[in-house]
C-alpha positions in Angstrom: -23.6 -11.1 6.7 -25.2 -7.7 5.3 -28.2 -8.8 6.8 -27.2 -9.6 10.1 -25.3 -5.7 10.5 -27.9 -4.2 9.4 -30.9 -5.4 11.7 -28.4 -5.3 14.4 -27.1 -1.8 13.6 -30.7 -0.5 13.1 -31.2 -2.3 16.7 -28.4 -0.8 18.5 -29.2 2.3 17.3 -32.5 2.6 18.5 -31.7 1.1 21.4 -28.6 3.7 22.5 -31.1 6.6 21.7 -33.8 5.3 23.9 -31.5 4.5 26.4 -30.1 8.1 26.0 -33.3 9.8 26.3 -34.8 7.9 29.6 -31.8 8.6 31.6 -31.9 12.7 30.2 -35.6 12.3 31.8 -34.9 10.8 34.8 -32.3 12.6 35.6 -34.2 15.9 35.2 -36.5 14.3 38.4 -33.8 14.5 40.5 -32.5 17.5 39.9 -33.7 19.4 42.7 -31.8 16.6 44.8 -28.2 17.4 43.3 -29.5 21.2 43.2 -29.8 20.6 47.2 -26.1 18.6 47.2 -24.6 21.6 45.2 -26.1 24.3 47.7 -24.5 21.7 51.1 -21.0 23.4 49.8 -19.8 19.9 47.4 -17.4 21.7 44.6 -18.7 20.7 41.0 -16.8 17.5 40.7 -18.2 15.6 43.5 -21.6 17.3 41.7 -20.5 16.1 38.4 -20.1 12.5 40.6 -22.8 12.4 42.1 -25.0 12.7 38.9 -22.7 10.1 37.2 -23.5 7.4 40.2 -27.0 8.1 39.5 -26.9 6.8 36.3 -26.3 2.8 37.1 -29.3 2.9 39.8 -32.0 3.7 36.4 -29.8 1.4 33.9 -31.5 -2.1 35.0 -34.8 -1.1 34.3 -33.9 1.6 31.3 -32.3 -1.3 29.6 -35.3 -3.6 29.2 -37.7 -0.8 28.3 -35.6 0.7 25.7 -35.2 -3.2 24.1 -38.7 -3.0 24.0 -39.1 0.2 21.5 -35.8 -0.9 19.8 -36.5 -4.6 19.1 -40.6 -2.8 17.9 -38.9 -0.5 15.7 -37.0 -2.4 13.6 -39.8 -5.2 13.5 -42.4 -2.3 12.5 -39.9 -1.2 9.7 -39.2 -4.7 8.2 -42.9 -5.1 8.0 -44.1 -1.9 6.6 -41.3 -1.1 3.9 -42.2 -5.1 2.6 -38.8 -6.1 3.6 -39.9 -9.1 5.7 -41.9 -10.4 2.7 -38.9 -10.0 0.4 -36.6 -11.8 3.2 -39.5 -14.6 3.5 -39.8 -14.9 -0.3 -36.2 -15.6 -0.4 -36.3 -18.9 1.7 -35.7 -16.7 5.2 -38.2 -18.2 8.0 -38.6 -15.3 11.0 -36.5 -17.1 13.3 -33.5 -16.7 10.9 -34.6 -13.1 10.1 -34.7 -12.5 13.8 -31.9 -14.2 15.2 -29.2 -11.3 14.9 -31.0 -9.5 16.8 -31.9 -11.9 19.3 -28.0 -12.8 19.7 -27.4 -9.4 20.4 -30.2 -9.4 23.0 -29.3 -12.0 24.6 -25.6 -10.3 25.0 -27.3 -7.4 26.2 -29.1 -9.4 29.0 -25.8 -10.6 30.2 -24.8 -6.7 30.4 -27.7 -5.8 32.2 -27.1 -8.5 34.8 -23.3 -7.1 35.1 -24.5 -4.1 35.7 -26.9 -4.5 38.1 -24.4 -7.1 40.3 -21.5 -5.1 40.0 -22.2 -1.5 38.7 -25.0 -0.9 40.3 -23.7 -1.6 43.9 -20.4 0.2 43.4 -22.7 3.3 42.4 -24.5 3.1 45.6 -21.1 2.5 47.7 -20.1 5.7 45.9 -22.8 8.1 46.1 -22.7 6.9 50.5 -19.0 8.3 50.0 -19.7 11.7 48.5 -22.4 12.2 51.3 -20.6 11.3 54.0 -17.8 13.7 52.6 -20.7 16.4 52.1 -21.3 16.1 55.9 -17.8 16.8 56.8 -18.4 19.9 54.3 -21.8 21.5 56.2 -23.2 19.0 58.9 -25.8 21.5 59.4 -27.1 21.1 55.6 -27.3 17.4 56.5 -29.5 17.7 59.8 -31.6 20.4 58.0 -32.4 17.0 55.5 -33.4 14.2 57.7 -33.1 11.8 54.3 -29.3 12.3 54.2 -28.9 11.4 58.0 -28.4 7.3 57.6 -28.4 6.7 61.2 -31.8 4.8 62.2 -31.6 5.5 65.8 -31.5 9.2 65.2 -34.1 11.7 65.1 -33.4 15.4 64.3 -36.2 18.4 63.6 -35.2 21.9 63.1 -37.6 25.0 63.0 -35.9 26.9 60.1 -32.3 27.6 58.9 -30.1 30.6 58.4 -28.3 30.3 55.5 -26.4 34.0 56.4 -25.3 32.8 59.7 -24.6 29.0 59.0 -26.9 28.1 61.8 -30.2 25.9 62.6 -32.7 27.4 65.0 -35.2 25.4 67.7 -33.0 22.1 67.1 -34.9 18.7 68.7 -32.4 15.9 68.7 -33.6 12.5 70.0 -31.9 9.3 70.0 -31.4 5.7 71.2 -29.0 4.6 73.3 -29.0 0.4 72.9 -27.0 0.2 75.8 -29.0 1.3 78.4 -32.7 1.0 76.2 -33.9 4.2 76.9 -34.4 7.5 74.8 -32.4 10.7 75.0 -33.7 14.0 74.2 -31.8 17.4 73.4 -33.5 20.5 72.8 -31.1 23.5 71.0 -32.1 26.8 70.8 -29.5 27.5 67.8 -26.9 25.6 66.7 -23.7 26.9 64.5 -20.9 25.7 62.7 -17.3 27.3 62.5 -15.4 24.7 61.2 -13.9 22.3 62.7 -16.7 22.7 65.5 -20.5 22.5 66.2 -21.5 25.1 68.9 -25.1 24.7 70.2 -26.8 27.5 72.3 -29.3 26.8 75.0 -29.0 23.5 74.9 -31.2 21.5 77.5 -30.0 18.0 77.8 -33.1 15.1 79.0 -31.3 11.4 79.5 -31.0 8.7 81.8 -28.8 6.6 83.9 -28.8 2.8 84.2 -32.5 1.8 85.6 -32.2 1.0 89.3 -32.0 -2.9 90.3 -35.4 -3.8 90.5 -35.7 -1.7 86.9 -39.3 -0.1 88.7 -38.3 3.1 87.5 -35.6 5.0 85.6 -32.8 7.7 87.2 -32.9 11.2 84.9 -31.2 13.9 84.7 -32.1 17.4 83.4 -29.2 19.3 82.6 -29.5 23.2 80.9 -25.8 24.3 79.2 -25.8 27.4 78.2 -23.0 26.8 75.6 -21.4 23.3 74.2 -19.0 22.6 71.5 -18.5 19.3 69.6 -15.9 17.9 66.8 -17.3 17.9 63.5 -15.5 15.0 62.2 -17.1 12.6 65.3 -20.8 14.1 64.7 -20.4 13.9 60.9 -19.6 9.9 61.5 -22.8 9.4 63.9 -25.0 11.0 61.3 -23.6 8.4 59.3 -23.9 5.4 61.5 -25.7 2.8 59.6 -27.5 -1.0 60.4 -24.8 -3.4 61.3 -24.9 -4.7 57.9 -25.4 -3.3 54.9 -28.2 -3.9 52.4 -28.0 -6.9 50.1 -28.4 -5.0 47.0 -25.4 -2.7 48.2 -22.8 -6.2 47.7 -21.5 -7.4 44.8 -22.5 -11.0 43.6 -19.2 -12.4 45.0 -19.1 -10.2 48.6 -23.5 -11.5 48.4 -22.3 -15.2 47.9 -19.8 -14.8 50.7 -22.3 -13.3 53.2 -24.7 -16.1 52.3 -21.8 -18.3 53.2 -21.1 -17.1 56.6 -24.7 -16.9 57.0 -24.8 -21.1 56.8 -21.8 -21.2 58.8 -23.5 -19.1 61.6 -27.0 -21.7 61.3 -24.9 -24.9 61.8 -23.4 -23.1 65.1 -27.0 -22.2 66.5 -29.1 -24.5 68.9 -33.0 -24.4 67.2 -34.5 -22.5 70.1 -31.9 -19.4 69.6 -33.1 -16.0 69.2 -30.2 -15.0 66.4 -31.7 -18.1 64.1 -34.6 -16.5 63.1 -33.5 -13.5 62.1 -29.8 -15.2 60.3 -32.6 -17.2 58.4 -35.0 -14.2 57.3 -31.1 -12.4 56.0 -30.2 -15.7 54.0 -34.0 -15.7 52.4 -33.5 -11.8 51.3 -29.9 -12.6 50.0 -31.4 -15.6 47.7 -34.1 -13.6 46.5 -31.6 -10.7 45.8 -29.8 -13.4 43.6 -32.6 -14.2 41.5 -34.0 -10.5 41.2 -30.7 -9.2 39.5 -31.2 -12.9 37.2 -34.8 -11.6 36.4 -33.1 -8.1 35.5 -31.1 -9.8 33.1 -33.0 -12.7 31.7 -35.6 -10.0 30.7 -33.8 -7.7 28.5 -34.0 -10.9 26.3 -37.5 -11.7 26.8 -38.9 -7.8 26.2 -36.7 -7.9 22.7 -38.3 -11.2 21.5 -41.9 -9.8 22.5 -40.6 -6.7 20.4 -40.1 -8.2 17.5 -42.9 -10.7 17.8 -46.2 -8.7 18.3 -44.3 -5.7 16.1 -44.4 -7.9 13.0 -47.2 -7.8 10.7 -48.0 -9.9 7.6 -51.0 -8.4 6.3 -51.8 -5.0 4.6 -53.8 -3.3 7.6 -52.1 -2.2 10.6 -53.4 -3.3 13.9 -53.3 -2.0 17.4 -53.4 -5.7 19.0 -49.6 -5.8 19.1 -48.9 -2.5 20.6 -51.7 -3.4 23.3 -50.6 -6.5 24.1 -46.3 -5.2 24.4 -47.8 -2.3 27.0 -49.7 -5.1 28.9 -47.3 -7.8 29.2 -44.9 -5.2 30.1 -47.0 -3.6 32.7 -47.2 -7.1 34.2 -43.2 -7.4 34.3 -43.3 -4.5 36.3 -46.1 -4.5 38.5 -44.5 -8.7 39.6 -41.0 -7.6 39.7 -41.7 -4.4 42.5 -44.4 -7.0 44.5 -41.8 -9.5 44.3 -38.8 -7.0 45.7 -41.3 -6.1 48.5 -41.8 -10.0 49.3 -37.9 -10.5 49.3 -38.6 -12.7 53.0 -40.2 -15.1 50.7 -37.8 -16.4 48.3 -40.3 -19.0 46.5 -43.2 -16.3 46.1 -40.6 -13.5 45.2 -38.8 -15.6 42.8 -42.3 -16.9 41.2 -43.2 -13.3 41.0 -39.8 -12.2 39.3 -39.7 -15.1 36.6 -43.4 -16.1 35.6 -44.0 -13.2 33.8 -41.1 -14.1 31.6 -42.2 -17.4 31.1 -45.5 -15.8 29.8 -43.9 -13.2 27.8 -41.8 -15.6 26.2 -44.7 -18.4 25.3 -46.9 -15.5 24.1 -44.1 -14.5 22.0 -42.9 -17.8 20.5 -47.0 -18.1 20.0 -47.4 -15.2 18.0 -44.4 -15.6 16.1 -45.7 -19.4 14.9 -49.1 -17.9 13.6 -47.0 -15.8 11.6 -45.4 -18.1 10.7 -48.6 -19.9 9.3 -50.0 -16.4 7.7 -52.0 -15.6 10.7 -52.5 -12.6 12.9 
């Protein structure tokens, strides 16, 4: 009981410190975006909320890396202090010594899976909601920063922004009209924001009517407008318009499974030659790959802990860098294959192979190394 508590406390202490350190480091890379968000006119409370909602994004990767550091620290401390030799001399095997840490790592794996499936998806939804509220506060700031525009059919380019006057100059707006399958273009000399309206001055609009019956040419119109006003709520909602379906990685597990069930029903009602069938099948495969991605992020915490305990342990008097090099190599292998698998989500078999193959390799090599250590070999 004392040994179990000692090892688990040592593991958790280093693990939590590593998690906090990585979060602090990663948050510094977001300072520019957070400062820009505050400059849009968001309140201090909204800025704090945005910072909090950024944390679950990085936790699924931070937790496995922290597990490596924590388990490596525990293993090396036991080896260098002579405690490992004393414990083995008392009759305990390596499996018995490290089992308390591995049990804790198992529960951390479940925790990481829940964070990936539930907390990270909820934070993504809340982040979108906050950005939408900012668009209502100051739409010109959102227009000036194109990465905040969620409408894939809309393109906006501005030459400059006058913060003092709350205006944009030389604005180009182009959007795709899905009903007509045609592009519309607006050239605006100056765009002002006076709540609750947006005002466009010296605007030129180029658009098209329905094509003629033979579809040999378009009916275009060109209009010059001295001044035009638009309600801010409608414009902000259009900026935030998204694709018809939310990305799979934004859905909680229950909703993701429900979507997959609905797609199965849709496929049953479609003929083999239907055009929609291919797109639905692709979305179904991507949803299946997303489930395995979340399972991989959960399982890797246990695998990384086992790897740190195994390769951080030494039985000889002379320390070797072999263990550290092995840990770095295997961790990099997992991360490279993981992100490659994510980019191949349309192929479930290949993505699952990339998600889990490095985990099996890590577990096998770690158990093999522990077996050699039990026999007195390094």
